[in-house]
C-alpha positions in Angstrom: 0.0 0.0 0.0 2.8 2.3 0.8 4.3 1.7 -2.7 1.0 2.6 -4.3 0.7 5.8 -2.3 4.2 6.8 -3.3 3.4 6.2 -7.0 0.3 8.4 -6.7 2.3 11.2 -5.1 4.8 11.0 -7.8 2.1 11.6 -10.4 1.0 14.8 -8.7 2.5 18.2 -9.6 2.5 21.6 -8.0 1.1 24.4 -10.2 2.0 27.9 -9.1 0.1 31.0 -10.2 1.6 34.5 -10.1 -0.8 37.4 -9.3 -0.1 41.1 -9.4 -1.9 43.9 -7.6 -1.8 46.2 -4.7 -5.0 45.0 -3.1 -6.6 41.6 -2.5 -9.7 42.8 -4.4 -7.7 44.0 -7.4 -5.4 41.2 -8.4 -4.5 40.1 -11.9 -3.0 36.7 -12.8 0.2 37.3 -14.7 1.7 33.8 -15.1 1.2 30.1 -14.5 4.3 27.9 -13.7 4.3 24.1 -14.5 7.0 21.5 -13.6 5.9 18.7 -16.0 6.9 17.5 -18.4 9.5 20.3 -18.1 9.6 23.6 -16.4 7.4 26.0 -18.3 6.0 29.5 -17.7 2.8 30.6 -19.4 2.2 34.4 -19.3 -1.3 35.7 -18.8 -2.4 39.0 -20.3 -0.4 41.3 -22.5 2.7 43.1 -21.4 1.1 46.4 -22.3 -1.7 45.8 -19.7 0.9 44.9 -17.1 2.9 48.1 -17.8 -0.3 50.2 -17.8 -1.4 48.9 -14.4 2.1 49.7 -13.0 1.8 53.2 -14.4 -1.7 53.7 -13.0 -0.5 52.7 -9.5 1.5 56.0 -9.4 -1.7 58.0 -9.8 -4.5 56.2 -8.0 -4.6 55.1 -4.3 -3.8 51.5 -3.4 -6.9 49.4 -3.6 -8.7 51.8 -5.9 -11.6 52.1 -6.4 -12.7 50.2 -3.2 -10.4 52.3 -1.0 -12.0 55.7 -1.8 -15.5 57.1 -1.8 -17.6 57.1 -5.0 -17.2 60.9 -5.4 -13.4 60.6 -5.6 -13.2 60.0 -9.4 -15.6 62.8 -10.6 -14.0 65.3 -8.2 -10.5 64.5 -9.3 -11.4 64.7 -13.0 -12.8 68.2 -12.6 -10.1 69.2 -10.2 -7.4 68.2 -12.7 -9.1 70.1 -15.5 -9.3 73.3 -13.4 -5.7 72.8 -12.4 -4.7 72.4 -16.0 -6.4 75.7 -16.9 -4.6 77.4 -14.0 -1.1 76.3 -15.1 -1.8 77.5 -18.7 -2.9 80.9 -17.4 0.1 81.0 -15.1 2.4 81.2 -18.1 0.4 84.2 -19.5 0.3 86.1 -16.2 4.0 85.4 -15.4 5.0 86.6 -18.9 3.2 89.9 -18.2 4.6 90.2 -14.7 8.2 89.7 -15.9 7.6 92.2 -18.7 6.4 94.8 -16.1 9.4 94.2 -13.9 11.6 95.0 -16.8 13.1 91.7 -17.9 14.7 92.2 -21.3 15.0 96.0 -20.9 18.3 97.7 -20.6 16.9 100.3 -18.1 15.9 97.7 -15.6 18.2 97.1 -12.7 18.8 93.8 -10.8 18.3 95.4 -7.4 15.1 97.1 -8.5 13.5 93.9 -9.8 14.7 92.0 -6.7 13.2 94.5 -4.3 9.8 94.4 -6.2 9.8 90.7 -6.1 10.7 90.6 -2.4 7.9 93.1 -1.6 5.4 91.0 -3.5 6.4 87.8 -1.6 6.4 89.6 1.7 2.9 90.9 1.2 1.7 87.3 0.4 3.3 85.9 3.5 1.7 88.5 5.8 -1.6 88.0 4.1 -1.5 84.3 4.6 -0.9 84.7 8.3 -3.7 87.2 8.7 -6.1 85.0 6.8 -5.3 82.0 8.9 -5.8 84.1 12.1 -9.3 85.3 11.0 -10.6 82.3 9.1 -8.5 79.2 10.0 -11.1 77.6 12.2 -13.9 78.1 9.7 -12.3 76.3 6.8 -13.0 72.8 7.9 -16.7 73.5 8.5 -17.3 75.1 5.0 -14.8 73.1 2.9 -16.9 73.3 -0.3 -17.4 77.1 -0.1 -13.8 77.9 0.8 -12.6 75.6 -2.0 -14.5 77.8 -4.5 -13.4 81.0 -2.8 -9.7 79.9 -2.8 -9.7 79.4 -6.6 -11.6 82.7 -7.1 -8.9 84.5 -5.2 -6.3 82.8 -7.3 -8.1 84.0 -10.5 -8.0 87.5 -9.0 -4.3 87.3 -8.3 -3.5 86.2 -11.8 -5.7 89.0 -13.2 -3.6 91.5 -11.1 -0.4 90.1 -12.6 -1.8 90.5 -16.1 -2.9 94.0 -15.4 0.5 95.1 -13.9 2.1 96.2 -17.2 -0.8 98.5 -17.9 -0.2 100.5 -14.7 3.6 101.1 -14.4 3.2 103.9 -11.8 1.2 101.6 -9.5 3.0 98.4 -10.4 4.1 97.6 -6.8 0.6 98.1 -5.5 -1.0 95.9 -8.2 1.4 93.0 -7.8 1.2 93.1 -4.0 -2.6 93.0 -4.3 -2.3 90.0 -6.5 0.1 88.3 -4.1 -2.2 89.0 -1.2 -5.0 87.4 -3.1 -3.0 84.3 -3.9 -1.9 84.0 -0.2 -5.6 83.4 0.7 -5.7 80.8 -2.0 -2.7 78.9 -0.5 -4.1 78.7 3.0 -7.7 78.0 2.0 -6.8 75.5 -0.7 -4.4 73.5 1.5 -6.8 73.4 4.5 -9.8 72.3 2.5 -7.7 69.7 0.6 -6.8 68.1 3.9 -10.5 67.9 4.9 -11.4 66.4 1.6 -8.6 63.9 1.7 -10.0 62.6 5.1 -13.4 62.4 3.5 -12.1 60.3 0.6 -10.2 57.9 2.8 -12.2 54.7 3.4 -9.4 52.6 4.7 -7.4 55.1 6.8 -5.3 55.7 3.6 -5.3 59.5 3.7 -1.5 59.7 3.3 -1.6 57.5 0.2 -4.5 59.5 -1.3 -2.6 62.7 -0.7 0.6 61.3 -2.3 -1.3 60.1 -5.4 -3.1 63.5 -5.6 0.4 65.1 -5.7 1.3 62.8 -8.6 -1.8 63.8 -10.5 -1.2 67.5 -9.8 2.4 67.1 -11.0 1.2 65.6 -14.3 -1.4 68.3 -14.8 1.3 70.9 -14.0 3.7 69.6 -16.7 1.0 69.4 -19.3 -0.3 72.8 -18.3 3.2 74.4 -18.5 3.8 72.9 -21.9 0.5 74.1 -23.3 1.0 77.5 -21.5 4.4 78.0 -23.2 2.9 77.1 -26.5 0.0 79.6 -26.0 2.4 82.3 -24.8 4.5 81.8 -27.9 1.4 82.0 -30.2 -0.1 85.1 -28.5 3.1 87.1 -27.9 2.7 90.7 -29.0 -1.1 90.3 -29.4 -2.9 91.8 -26.4 -6.4 90.8 -27.7 -5.4 87.1 -28.1 -3.8 87.2 -24.6 -6.8 88.6 -22.9 -9.3 86.5 -24.8 -7.3 83.3 -23.9 -7.0 84.4 -20.3 -10.7 85.2 -19.8 -11.9 82.1 -21.6 -9.6 79.9 -19.5 -10.7 81.7 -16.4 -14.4 81.1 -17.1 -13.7 77.4 -17.7 -11.6 77.3 -14.5 -14.6 78.7 -12.5 -17.0 76.3 -14.1 -14.7 73.3 -13.5 -14.3 74.3 -9.8 -18.1 74.6 -9.4 -18.6 71.1 -10.9 -15.9 69.7 -8.7 -17.4 70.8 -5.4 -20.9 69.8 -6.7 -19.6 66.2 -7.1 -18.8 66.0 -3.4 -21.1 64.2 -1.0 -19.7 65.0 2.4 -21.1 63.0 5.3 -20.0 65.4 8.1 -22.4 67.7 9.8 -22.0 71.5 9.5 -24.5 74.3 9.9 -26.1 74.1 6.5 -26.3 70.3 6.2 -27.7 70.0 9.7 -30.4 72.5 8.8 -31.4 70.7 5.6 -31.5 67.3 7.4 -33.6 68.6 10.4 -36.1 70.4 8.2 -36.7 67.3 6.2 -36.9 65.1 9.3 -39.4 67.4 11.0 -41.6 67.5 7.9 -41.4 63.9 6.7 -39.8 61.9 9.6 -37.2 60.8 7.1 -33.4 61.4 6.9 -31.8 62.3 3.6 -28.6 60.6 2.5 -25.3 62.5 2.0 -25.8 62.3 -1.8 -29.3 63.8 -1.6 -28.2 66.6 0.7 -25.2 67.5 -1.6 -27.7 68.4 -4.4 -29.5 70.8 -2.0 -26.5 72.6 -0.5 -25.5 76.1 -1.4 -21.8 76.0 -2.2 -21.4 79.7 -3.1 -20.5 82.3 -0.4 -23.5 83.4 1.6 -23.5 87.0 0.2 -24.3 85.5 -3.2 -27.4 83.8 -1.8 -28.8 86.8 0.0 -31.8 86.8 -2.3 -32.9 83.4 -0.9 -35.5 83.5 1.8 -34.2 83.0 5.3 -37.0 80.5 5.9 -35.2 78.2 3.3 -31.8 78.8 5.0 -32.8 77.9 8.5 -29.2 77.9 9.7 -29.0 81.6 9.1 -31.5 82.1 11.9 -29.2 80.4 14.5 -26.1 81.7 16.2 -23.9 79.3 18.1 -21.7 80.4 20.9 -23.4 83.6 21.9 -21.5 85.9 24.3 -23.7 86.4 27.4 -22.7 90.0 28.1 -23.8 90.9 24.5 -27.4 90.3 25.4 -29.8 93.2 26.0 -31.4 93.9 29.4 -34.8 92.3 28.5 -33.1 89.3 26.8 -31.0 88.8 29.9 -34.0 88.9 32.2 -36.0 86.5 30.1 -33.0 84.1 30.1 -32.6 84.2 33.8 -36.2 83.8 34.7 -37.6 81.4 32.1 -34.7 79.1 31.4 -34.0 77.5 34.8 -36.7 74.9 34.6 -36.4 74.1 30.8 -32.6 73.8 30.6 -31.8 72.7 34.2 -29.9 69.6 33.0 -28.7 70.8 29.7 -25.3 72.0 28.8 -26.6 75.0 26.9 -29.1 77.8 27.0 -31.2 79.2 24.2 -32.3 82.8 23.8 -34.1 84.6 21.1 -33.0 88.1 20.0 -33.9 90.1 16.9 -35.3 87.0 15.1 -32.2 84.9 15.7 -32.0 82.0 18.1 -28.8 82.2 20.1 -27.2 79.2 21.8 -25.1 79.8 24.9 -22.7 76.9 25.4 -21.6 75.6 28.8 -17.9 75.8 29.6 -17.9 72.0 30.2 -20.0 71.0 27.2 -18.8 68.1 25.0 -18.9 67.8 21.2 -22.2 65.9 21.6 -23.6 68.7 23.7 -22.6 71.3 21.1 -24.3 69.3 18.4 -27.5 68.9 20.5 -27.5 72.7 21.3 -27.4 73.5 17.6 -30.1 71.0 16.7 -32.3 72.4 19.5 -31.8 76.0 18.3 -32.8 74.9 14.8 -35.9 73.3 16.2 -36.8 76.5 17.9 -36.2 78.5 14.8 -38.4 76.1 12.8 -41.2 76.4 15.4 -41.1 80.0 16.2 -44.3 81.9 15.4 -44.5 85.6 16.1 -44.2 86.4 19.8 -45.4 83.0 21.0 -42.7 81.2 23.1 -41.9 77.8 21.8 -39.2 76.8 24.3 -41.4 74.2 26.1 -42.7 72.8 22.9 -39.2 72.5 21.4 -38.0 70.8 24.5 -40.8 68.3 24.2 -39.7 67.6 20.6 -36.1 67.1 21.7 -37.1 64.7 24.5 -39.2 62.7 22.1 -37.4 62.9 18.7 -33.7 63.9 19.2 -32.4 60.4 19.9 -34.4 59.0 17.0 -33.1 61.7 14.7 -29.4 60.9 15.7 -30.0 57.2 15.2 -31.4 57.7 11.7 -28.5 60.0 10.8 -26.0 57.2 11.8 -28.0 54.6 9.8 -27.9 56.9 6.7 -24.1 57.2 6.9 -23.7 60.5 8.6 -20.9 61.3 11.1 -22.6 62.4 14.3 -19.6 62.6 16.6 -19.4 66.3 16.3 -20.6 69.4 14.6 -18.2 71.1 12.2 -18.2 74.7 13.3 -15.9 77.6 13.9 -14.1 77.6 17.3 -16.5 78.5 20.1 -14.5 81.3 21.9 -17.4 82.3 24.2 -18.9 79.9 26.8 -20.6 80.3 30.1 -21.3 78.6 33.4 -24.5 78.6 35.4 -26.1 77.1 38.5 -29.7 77.0 39.7 -30.5 78.2 43.2 -33.7 78.7 45.2 -35.2 82.2 44.8 -35.3 82.8 48.5 -31.6 82.1 49.0 -29.8 85.1 50.4 -26.8 86.4 48.5 -23.9 87.5 50.7 
């Protein structure tokens, strides 16, 4: 029997298959190796496909497309197109800027050009610091809007460079204004890009996504520079062609940016998304998905949507993190006398002033408390009707519906750990005491 078993084993052979890929869900068989009758290797697939996959790995994250969100591809396509138009226009604006400084002219001095360039860069650095100081905490909560604003400011900076040769007496002022505009772009674009990278990362692969985005941007830069040099060569000495090309590319740049942010379906809660979700829930008892909310968001700056009724933009009727000492006398009295019973256990107080519901946040409030305070303020703003107080009614709604609302948000894919908002620099502390207690 042992002899038969050995014969059977001798007739078996081991077949080895070679697979290639960066993820277990994206593997391709490249070869099969046999040992009988003689060692042979059978290649699978064409060599071109193998090389193409290797090249693609330099530009897409590992495990793509399963390692990123569905909105990653459309966003990157539009983002690359807008970047391409930017680099083409950069050649035109840089050509105009160098001409204005005096490159190629005998009358121009090295020290003069160096000083003007230094002044331009210094203005940009100071502008970036100031912008970060005033708006740094707000960038994460409004990533879509600031993404658009950043590229709009970049367009303005390029326009200043292109205008600089037309105003030689005010050259320094014009180029410094352009540099200041681009400094806002650098801060806002970098901060929002970090927030979007975290959104795209489904497998804690933010670093890989960021690295591959850098490769994509490098490729777009090289193509844009080549096309820009060609365009600059064609339009040299023709102001009409230069301005027509610049304005056309700028319009395309703005359109591509708008389409890019419209592709995004962010699942974090900020002021506007929370408002849209709550209004829908109070009316239909249903929670919208991130994809549905993304089609309803206003991604343009708020001053461009001032024509829209405030009833439709419920979050504009709420102010989070109100400073207590900024309240009027009557508002302060109403808060002290009517809020003790309603908000005794809450980590926030709500007060109405001039048609706006203000939320005063406790100094020991957690991220969950801040989210609850904002949702409660939205409920009050939704219920408010003339001079009728709705605090008790809104509290009843919160007791009955808030936990259900949060549970449905989580089930629909929303992140409910915290509310994305600017830093709350004003907080308060309060205690409840019997009215007959004597004050020393």
